[in-house]
N, C-alpha and C positions, 0 to 999 in steps of 0.2 A: 458287118459280120466278120470281115477279115481282122479288124482290130480286136474284136472280142476274142477270137481264137488265139491271137498273139498273147493276150493276157492270160488265158487258160494255159497256154503252152509254157509261159514263164513260171507260172505257179507250179505246174507239174515238174518242171526241171528242178525247182528248188526242193520240192517235196522228195523227189527220188534221188537227189544227189547225196543225201545222208541216209544210211540204213535206218529203217523204222524199228523201234523197239517194240517187241511183242510181249504179251503177258507172261510172267514167270511162273506159269502153272506146271510146266514140264520142260525137260531138256529137249533140244532139237538136234537133229543130225546135221553136222557141218563137215566139210571136207577140206583137207590140206593135201597138197601134192608134193611128193618127195622124190628127188633123184639121189640114189645111193651109189657111191663109187668107193673102190679101194685106193690105197696109196699110189697105185700105178695109173689111176684114172679109169680102170675097168668097171663096168656096171656090175653091181652086186644084186643078183636077181632071185636069191633064195631066202630072203628075210621072211620071218613068220610074224604074225600079229603080236605074239608074246614078246618079241624082241624090241618092239617099239614102246616108247613112253611119250606121253603128250601132256602138255599143260596149256591151259587157256587163261590168260591174264593171271598167271601164278598158281592156278588151281589145277590139280591133277584130274584128268578126264578119262572116262572109259572109252577104249577103242572098240568100235562096233564092227569095223571091217578094215583090213589092210591087204590090198591086192594090187598086182600089176595091172596096167591099163590095157591089157591085151584083148579084153572082151569087145565084141563088135559094138559100134555106136548104135544108139537108137535115135532115129531122126524123124521129126515131124515135118513133112513137106507141106507147108500151109499156104494155100493158094486162094487168092480172091476169085470168086465166081459171081460177083455182083453184076449189075447191068452194065457198068462201064467196061467190063472185060469183053463183052460181045464182039465189038469191032476188031479186037486183037486176038481172038480165040486161036487162030491158026499159029500165030507166033508163040502164044503161051504153050500150046501143045508141043511145038517144036522144041521150046526151051526145056519143058519138063522131060521130054524124051532124052534130050542131051544130058540132063542131070542123071536120069536113070541109067543111061548107057555108060557114063563116065565113072560113077561111084562104084567102087569094088563091091562084088556081090555079097560079101559076108555081112555088110552093114544092113540094119533093119530100117525100113522106111514105112511110116504111116502117112498115107496121102489123104490130106484133110482139106476141104474147101469151106469158104466162109461167106457164101452168098446168102443173105437173109438169116441163115442160121448154120450151125456146124453140120457138115455132112462127112461121114467117114467113108472114103472111097476104097482104101485098102488099110489093113491092119499091119502092125509091125512084122508079124510072122508070115504074111502072105508072100508068095513067090514074086520074083522080079517080073516074070511073064504076066502075072495078074496085074502088077503095077502098070506095065506098058499097055495092057488092054484097057485099064481105067483111064490112063492118059489119053488114049485114042478116042475114048468116049467123052472126054471132058468137054463141057459146054457151060456157057453162062446160065445161071439159074435165076437171074434177075434180082431185084430188090437192092437193099443197101448192103454194105460190107459189114458183117457182124464180127469185126476184127477182135475186139477185146474178149467178148464172150467165148469165141472159138479158141483163142489163145489159152485162156484159163482152163477151159474144159479139156482141151487136148493135152495140156500138161498134166492135169489130174488123172486122166484116163490112160495115157500112154507113156509118159516119161517118169512120173513119180512112182509108178508101179514096177519100174525096173531099176532099182537103186544101184545095182552093180554095173550098169552100163552108162556110158557117157551120154547125157541127154543133149539134144541139139534141135534147134528150130532153123529151118530154111524157109524164109518168107518171101513170097512173090505177091505183091499187092499193088493196087491202084490207089490214088488219093486225089480226088478232084475238089476236096474241101466241101463236099455237099453233105457230110454227116455232121449235123448240128447238135447231136446228143452229147451232153457233157460226159466224159469218161469217168468210170468209177475209179478214182485215183487211189482210194484206200485199198481196194481189191488188187489193183495193179501193183502197188507198192509191196504188198504182202507177197505176191507172186514173185516179183523181181528180186527181192532180198533173198527169198528161199532159193530161187534159181541160181543166183550168184553163189550162194553158200554151197550148192551142190556142184559147182564147177561147170555149169551148163555153157553151151556154145550157141550162138545165134548169128546168122548171116541173112542179108535181105537185099532185095532189089525193089525199089518203089517207082512206079510209073505215075508221074504227077500230071495234073492239068495246070490251068492258069493260077490256081491257088491251092493251098494245102490246108489240112485240118488235123484233128487229133490222131488219125492213123499214122501220119508221118511223125508226129511228136512221140508217140508210144514206140514205134519201131526204132526210131533214132535212139531213144533212151535205152531200150533193151540191148540193141546191138553194141552201142558204145560202152555200156556198162561191162560187157563181157569181151570187149576188144575184138569184135568180129568184123567181117567185111560188110560194108553197106554202100550201096550206090543208088542215087536218085537220078532218073532219066526222064526225058520229056516224050520220048517215043519208045515203042516196043522193039525197035530193030535189033538192039544189042542184047536182048534177053537171052537167046540161046547161048551166046558166048559167056555171058555173065553167070548163068547157071552151071555151065561147064567149069568155069573158074572156081565156083563155090564147091563143086564136087571134088575137084582136085585139091583144094585147100583142106577140106575135111579129111581126105585120105592122108595128106602130108602131116596134118596135126595129129591124127591118130597114130601114125607111125612114130612120131616123136614121143608120144606118151606111152607107147607099148612097154618101154623099159623103165617107166617111172611108177611109183606107188601112189595109189589113192588111199589116204588114211581118213576114214570116216569116224567121227567121234561124237560123243554126247556133249553138246555145247549149251551154254546158258543163253537163252534168248534175250535176256535183259542187257547183255553186253553188246552194244552196237558195233564196236570195232575192236574185237578181241586181239590180244597179242598172243600168238600161238608159237610154241616151241616144241620141236620133236627131237628125240634122242633115241639111240639104239644101244642095246646092251653088248653087242658084238664089238670086239676091238677092231681097229684099223678100218672103220667104215666112216666115210665122210658124207654129209647130207647137204643138199641144196633144197630149199623149200619155196613154194609159191601158193598163194590162194587161188590162182588162176591156172587154167590149162588151155593151150600148151605153154610150156616154158623151157 
């Protein structure tokens, strides 16, 4: 079985290393991130959407949104609650509380667990006190880790519905290699390419057993595609410190992006790797661009 998963993992890596082309039935929203400064290197923070022009592979595109990144982040805290979490439940709760206590209160957190099926424990607009109460009640629900189904549904319900906020996954999961169900690679590819196009963030800690399976492969691919923090550990001892580190990283990254613009535009889904150029009509403004955030 170990050899079988290595074959699947290799196929998955090849599939997701190149963005998947989607049907050209409609334009899709893509984002580019822009740092605007004047000749003295001072940030220019009052540009309007009408002052930006954007082209994608030579074609002029409609700008759908151009805003500074000062809005709170919307974070899905996605936590494994399968059978394997049971012996580690106290450490998991301590780690989740460290995350909640460290992350500044303006950011929104949806607390989601993935034992057997998705369970929404708190919603993004719930108070931090309610989040702490749900963390205190957190327990293993048994069954297998419904990782991919939970990831896709959480994105659809809580991240894609807030396009003006920076979407982020913080994933805490186990992987003992006991999930022999082949992942839906097509569905994952579609999600991943869209998440990257939206400038999403993802950070993760994976607690592994003697062998690993598709959960590790999917988490690794997602986090590495968005240049996030990822650590694989053999014991749960370091979880509290790692979750605190992730909360601090999110805050630092958000502060970096507060003075940068997100330009959301109508892109052509048939162009797998578009060449995007941004200009402004105002004189004496210099631009730096990136398809990723932070930069």
